C-alpha positions as CSV (number, residue, x, y, z in Angstrom):
1,M,108.3,-106.4,39.2
2,R,109.4,-103.3,37.4
3,M,112.4,-101.7,39.0
4,E,112.5,-97.8,39.1
5,A,115.7,-95.9,38.5
6,Y,117.6,-95.4,41.8
7,T,117.4,-92.0,43.5
8,P,119.4,-91.5,46.7
9,P,118.2,-89.6,49.8
10,V,118.8,-85.9,49.3
11,P,120.8,-84.3,52.2
12,M,119.1,-81.5,54.2
13,E,121.3,-78.8,52.7
14,L,120.3,-80.0,49.1
15,Q,116.5,-80.4,49.6
16,V,115.7,-76.9,48.3
17,T,117.7,-77.5,45.1
18,S,116.7,-79.4,41.9
19,Q,116.7,-83.2,41.3
20,P,120.0,-83.2,39.4
21,A,121.7,-82.1,42.6
22,G,120.6,-85.4,44.2
23,R,122.3,-87.3,41.4
24,W,125.5,-85.3,42.0
25,E,125.3,-86.4,45.6
26,L,125.4,-90.0,44.3
27,Y,128.4,-89.3,42.1
28,R,130.1,-87.6,45.1
29,L,129.4,-90.7,47.3
30,L,130.8,-93.1,44.7
31,G,133.9,-90.9,44.0
32,E,135.7,-92.7,46.9
33,P,137.6,-95.8,45.8
34,L,137.2,-97.5,49.2
35,R,133.4,-97.3,48.9
36,L,133.7,-98.8,45.4
37,R,135.8,-101.7,46.8
38,L,133.2,-102.3,49.6
39,L,130.4,-102.4,47.1
40,A,132.1,-105.0,45.0
41,L,133.0,-107.1,47.9
42,C,129.4,-107.0,49.3
43,A,128.2,-107.9,45.8
44,E,130.3,-111.0,46.0
45,D,128.7,-112.3,49.2
46,E,127.2,-111.2,52.5
47,L,130.1,-110.2,54.8
48,S,130.5,-108.9,58.3
49,V,132.1,-105.5,59.0
50,G,135.0,-107.3,60.6
51,E,135.5,-109.4,57.5
52,L,135.4,-106.3,55.2
53,T,137.9,-104.7,57.5
54,E,140.2,-107.7,57.0
55,L,139.7,-107.8,53.2
56,V,140.4,-104.0,52.6
57,N,143.1,-103.7,55.2
58,E,141.6,-100.6,56.7
59,A,140.8,-99.6,60.3
60,Q,137.4,-100.8,61.4
61,P,136.0,-97.4,62.4
62,N,136.9,-96.2,58.8
63,V,135.2,-99.2,57.2
64,S,132.0,-98.7,59.4
65,K,131.8,-95.1,58.5
66,H,131.8,-95.8,54.7
67,V,129.5,-98.8,55.0
68,S,127.1,-96.5,56.9
69,A,127.2,-93.9,54.3
70,L,126.4,-96.6,51.5
71,R,123.6,-98.0,53.7
72,R,122.0,-94.6,54.2
73,A,122.1,-94.1,50.4
74,G,120.3,-97.4,49.9
75,L,123.2,-99.1,48.2
76,L,123.9,-101.6,51.1
77,T,121.6,-103.5,53.5
78,M,122.7,-104.5,56.9
79,R,121.3,-107.0,59.4
80,K,122.5,-107.9,62.9
81,Q,123.2,-111.4,64.2
82,G,124.1,-111.1,67.9
83,N,127.2,-108.8,68.0
84,R,127.9,-109.1,64.3
85,V,126.7,-106.8,61.5
86,L,126.3,-108.5,58.1
87,V,126.4,-106.4,55.0
88,R,125.3,-107.1,51.3
89,V,124.5,-105.0,48.3
90,A,121.0,-103.9,47.9
91,D,119.0,-104.6,44.6
92,V,120.1,-101.6,42.7
93,S,120.6,-103.3,39.3
94,A,118.3,-100.9,37.6
95,D,120.6,-97.9,38.1
96,A,123.4,-97.7,35.6
97,V,125.6,-95.5,37.7
98,V,125.5,-98.0,40.6
99,R,126.1,-100.9,38.1
100,D,129.1,-99.1,36.8
101,A,130.4,-98.4,40.5
102,V,130.2,-102.1,41.3
103,A,132.1,-103.0,38.1
104,A,134.7,-100.4,38.9
105,G,135.0,-101.8,42.4
106,R,135.4,-105.3,41.0
107,S,138.3,-104.1,39.0
108,L,139.9,-102.4,42.1
109,T,139.4,-105.5,44.2
110,T,140.7,-107.9,41.5
111,E,143.8,-105.7,41.2
112,D,144.5,-105.6,45.0
113,G,143.6,-109.4,45.5
114,S,140.8,-108.8,48.0
115,L,138.1,-110.2,45.8
116,A,140.0,-113.5,45.4
117,R,140.4,-113.7,49.2
118,V,136.6,-113.6,49.9
119,P,136.2,-117.5,49.8
120,E,139.2,-117.7,52.2
121,V,137.6,-115.4,54.6
122,L,134.2,-117.2,54.4
123,R,136.1,-120.5,55.1
124,A,137.5,-119.0,58.3
125,R,133.9,-118.8,59.6
126,D,134.0,-122.6,59.9
127,E,137.3,-122.9,61.6
128,A,135.9,-122.4,65.1
129,G,133.3,-125.1,64.4
130,R,135.9,-127.5,63.1
131,A,138.2,-126.8,66.2
132,F,135.2,-127.3,68.5
133,F,134.2,-130.7,67.0
134,D,137.8,-131.9,66.7
135,R,138.2,-131.7,70.4
136,E,137.5,-134.9,72.3
137,A,134.1,-134.5,73.7
138,P,132.7,-136.3,76.7
139,Q,130.8,-139.4,75.7
140,L,127.4,-140.4,76.8
141,E,127.1,-143.7,78.5
142,P,125.9,-146.4,76.0
143,D,122.5,-146.6,77.7
144,T,122.0,-142.8,77.8
145,L,119.8,-141.2,75.2
146,P,120.9,-137.8,73.8
147,P,119.3,-135.0,75.9
148,E,118.1,-133.3,72.7
149,L,116.1,-136.4,71.6
150,P,112.7,-134.7,72.3
151,V,113.6,-131.9,70.1
152,Y,114.5,-134.2,67.2
153,L,111.2,-136.0,67.7
154,A,109.2,-132.8,67.7
155,A,110.8,-131.9,64.5
156,I,109.6,-135.1,62.7
157,A,106.2,-135.1,64.3
158,P,104.4,-133.4,61.5
159,L,105.4,-136.3,59.2
160,L,103.1,-138.6,61.2
161,P,99.6,-138.8,59.7
162,H,97.6,-139.5,63.0
163,R,99.1,-138.2,66.2
164,E,96.3,-136.7,68.2
165,L,96.4,-139.2,71.1
166,A,98.7,-141.8,72.3
167,I,98.2,-144.1,75.3
168,D,101.1,-145.5,77.3
169,V,99.9,-148.6,79.2
170,G,102.1,-149.6,82.1
171,T,104.2,-146.4,81.8
172,G,106.3,-147.2,84.8
173,D,108.8,-144.4,85.4
174,G,107.7,-142.8,82.1
175,R,110.7,-143.5,79.9
176,L,108.6,-143.9,76.8
177,L,107.0,-140.5,77.4
178,D,110.3,-138.9,76.2
179,V,109.4,-140.4,72.8
180,L,105.6,-140.0,72.8
181,A,105.2,-136.5,74.3
182,P,107.1,-134.7,71.6
183,L,105.3,-136.8,68.8
184,F,101.7,-136.7,70.0
185,T,99.3,-133.8,70.7
186,Q,98.1,-135.6,73.9
187,V,99.4,-138.6,75.8
188,I,97.6,-140.5,78.5
189,A,100.1,-142.5,80.7
190,V,98.6,-145.3,82.7
191,D,100.1,-147.3,85.6
192,R,98.5,-149.3,88.4
193,A,101.3,-148.6,90.9
194,E,101.3,-145.2,92.6
195,A,105.1,-145.4,93.1
196,Q,105.7,-145.9,89.5
197,L,103.3,-143.1,88.6
198,A,105.1,-140.8,91.1
199,R,108.4,-141.4,89.1
200,A,106.6,-140.7,85.9
201,R,105.2,-137.5,87.3
202,K,108.7,-136.4,88.3
203,R,109.9,-137.0,84.7
204,V,107.0,-135.1,83.3
205,L,107.6,-132.0,85.5
206,A,111.3,-132.1,84.8
207,R,110.8,-132.2,81.1
208,G,108.0,-129.6,81.1
209,Y,105.6,-131.8,79.2
210,T,102.2,-130.1,79.3
211,N,100.4,-132.6,77.0
212,V,100.8,-135.7,79.3
213,E,97.9,-136.8,81.6
214,L,98.9,-139.4,84.3
215,A,96.2,-141.9,85.3
216,L,96.5,-144.4,88.2
217,G,94.7,-147.6,87.4
218,D,94.4,-150.5,85.1
219,V,93.7,-150.8,81.4
220,T,90.3,-152.4,82.2
221,D,89.1,-149.5,84.3
222,A,85.7,-148.0,83.3
223,S,86.9,-144.5,84.2
224,L,89.8,-144.8,81.8
225,K,87.5,-146.1,79.0
226,R,85.1,-143.1,79.5
227,R,88.0,-140.6,79.4
228,V,89.4,-142.1,76.2
229,R,85.9,-142.4,74.6
230,K,85.5,-138.5,75.1
231,L,88.7,-138.1,73.1
232,E,87.3,-140.5,70.3
233,G,90.0,-143.1,71.0
234,A,93.7,-143.3,70.7
235,D,95.6,-143.2,67.4
236,V,98.2,-145.5,68.9
237,L,98.3,-147.5,72.1
238,F,101.7,-148.6,73.4
239,A,102.3,-151.4,75.9
240,S,106.0,-151.7,76.5
241,R,107.3,-154.7,78.6
242,M,104.1,-154.9,80.5
243,L,102.2,-157.9,79.0
244,H,104.5,-160.5,80.7
245,H,103.5,-159.0,84.1
246,V,99.7,-159.5,83.8
247,A,98.0,-162.7,84.7
248,K,95.9,-162.9,81.6
249,P,97.7,-161.4,78.7
250,K,94.9,-162.0,76.1
251,K,92.3,-160.3,78.4
252,A,94.6,-157.3,78.8
253,L,95.1,-157.2,75.0
254,S,91.4,-157.2,74.5
255,A,90.9,-154.3,76.9
256,M,93.5,-152.3,75.1
257,I,91.5,-152.6,71.8
258,E,88.6,-150.8,73.4
259,L,90.9,-147.7,74.0
260,V,91.9,-147.4,70.3
261,R,89.8,-145.7,67.6
262,P,88.8,-147.8,64.5
263,G,91.9,-148.1,62.3
264,G,94.2,-147.1,65.1
265,A,97.3,-149.1,66.0
266,V,98.3,-151.3,69.0
267,V,102.1,-151.6,69.6
268,V,103.3,-154.2,72.1
269,I,106.9,-154.4,72.9
270,D,107.8,-157.4,75.0
271,Y,110.1,-160.4,75.5
272,A,110.5,-163.2,73.1
273,A,110.3,-166.6,74.9
274,H,113.4,-167.2,77.1
275,E,114.4,-169.4,80.1
276,D,115.7,-166.9,82.7
277,E,113.7,-167.9,85.7
278,A,115.6,-165.3,87.8
279,L,113.4,-162.5,86.2
280,R,110.4,-163.9,88.1
281,D,112.1,-162.9,91.4
282,Q,114.0,-159.8,90.1
283,Q,111.3,-158.3,88.1
284,A,108.1,-160.0,89.2
285,D,107.6,-161.5,85.7
286,V,104.6,-163.8,85.4
287,W,105.5,-165.0,81.9
288,L,109.0,-165.7,80.5
289,G,108.3,-163.9,77.3
290,F,106.1,-165.2,74.4
291,E,106.7,-167.1,71.3
292,P,106.1,-165.0,68.1
293,N,103.2,-167.2,66.9
294,E,101.8,-167.2,70.4
295,L,101.7,-163.4,70.4
296,R,100.3,-163.3,66.8
297,E,97.5,-165.7,67.6
298,M,96.6,-163.8,70.8
299,A,96.2,-160.6,68.7
300,L,94.1,-162.3,66.0
301,D,91.9,-163.9,68.6
302,V,90.9,-160.6,70.2
303,G,90.1,-159.1,66.8
304,L,93.1,-157.2,65.7
305,E,94.0,-157.0,62.0
306,K,97.2,-156.5,59.9
307,V,99.1,-158.3,62.7
308,E,102.9,-158.2,62.4
309,V,105.4,-159.6,65.0
310,R,109.1,-159.2,64.4
311,P,112.2,-159.4,66.5
312,L,114.0,-156.3,67.7
313,P,117.8,-156.3,67.3
314,M,119.6,-157.1,70.4
315,L,122.1,-154.2,69.7
316,L,119.3,-151.8,70.5
317,H,119.1,-152.6,74.1
318,R,122.2,-154.7,74.8
319,G,124.1,-151.8,76.4
320,A,121.3,-151.0,78.9
321,R,122.2,-151.6,82.5
322,T,118.9,-153.4,83.2
323,P,118.2,-157.0,84.3
324,D,116.4,-157.7,81.1
325,A,119.1,-156.4,78.7
326,H,120.2,-160.0,77.9
327,V,116.8,-161.4,76.8
328,P,115.5,-161.1,73.2
329,W,112.8,-158.5,72.6
330,Q,110.1,-158.4,69.9
331,V,107.4,-156.1,68.8
332,L,103.8,-156.7,67.7
333,I,102.1,-154.1,65.6
334,A,98.4,-154.5,64.7
335,R,95.3,-152.5,63.8
336,R,91.9,-152.3,65.3
337,A,89.2,-153.1,62.6
338,R,87.4,-150.1,61.1
């Protein structure tokens, strides 16, 4: 872009005179050494009025007055950030007079040492942050997720290729919704227990999730299948720690496939085989987990493809204060055939 020579605004009392008078007004504006120093400092970096006051060792009202004069002439630009006003040099490189003024200001600020102190002033901006994070902060409990987790997930959501619809089968109190709702455009959370769904509903309302639909029923319900069919199937179906509660896991897995679009994924998180009989009474578990090969064969038998079963590190859930924190977990990931 071609830059035109700089012409400052002409004051009211000069508007009836010739154009050269406007240039004289610029010379008069730049005849003040403090303004030259301010120009040079603002050419070095964007600085607040308070920082400029500190650098030039002048009263803030005086600095503000000169900054305003330079801004009205188009030599400085200003922007507000909260209560702070940040100032920088405008793009006036095409005007030889202004270039010379900045050069003169650099000589003055080099001589008085203020130019060399700009990095020091900028570093001071970080001091409050350093002091804040150096303080001993209250620690979250080991089993407590950071409250800002949904924000992080929403930020990475655009990286996922298929995220129109997720289904959470056996949602319980809706814990998985804190992961799914920020990632997917729409989520259907299903549970066959009204009490559990009430807890999930409370979570949804507290979080303000507007993209979550709660459904009372079973994965085999025809009404659920009709609803999902209208949405052309789920991109991903999650079944977290629910398969060991059902009487016929293979039948439940087969029903899940019908809710997934061709090429969509089924993710099953469940226990690996264990021997803790107490969980039958404590958690109403029907099955004491599954052997990896058992889970894999089950998935292949119902027609899933690209089946992968792998253990989940114990450290991921060992700190949880739940009755099942001590048993090994695993995940099955598979695809519905296209």
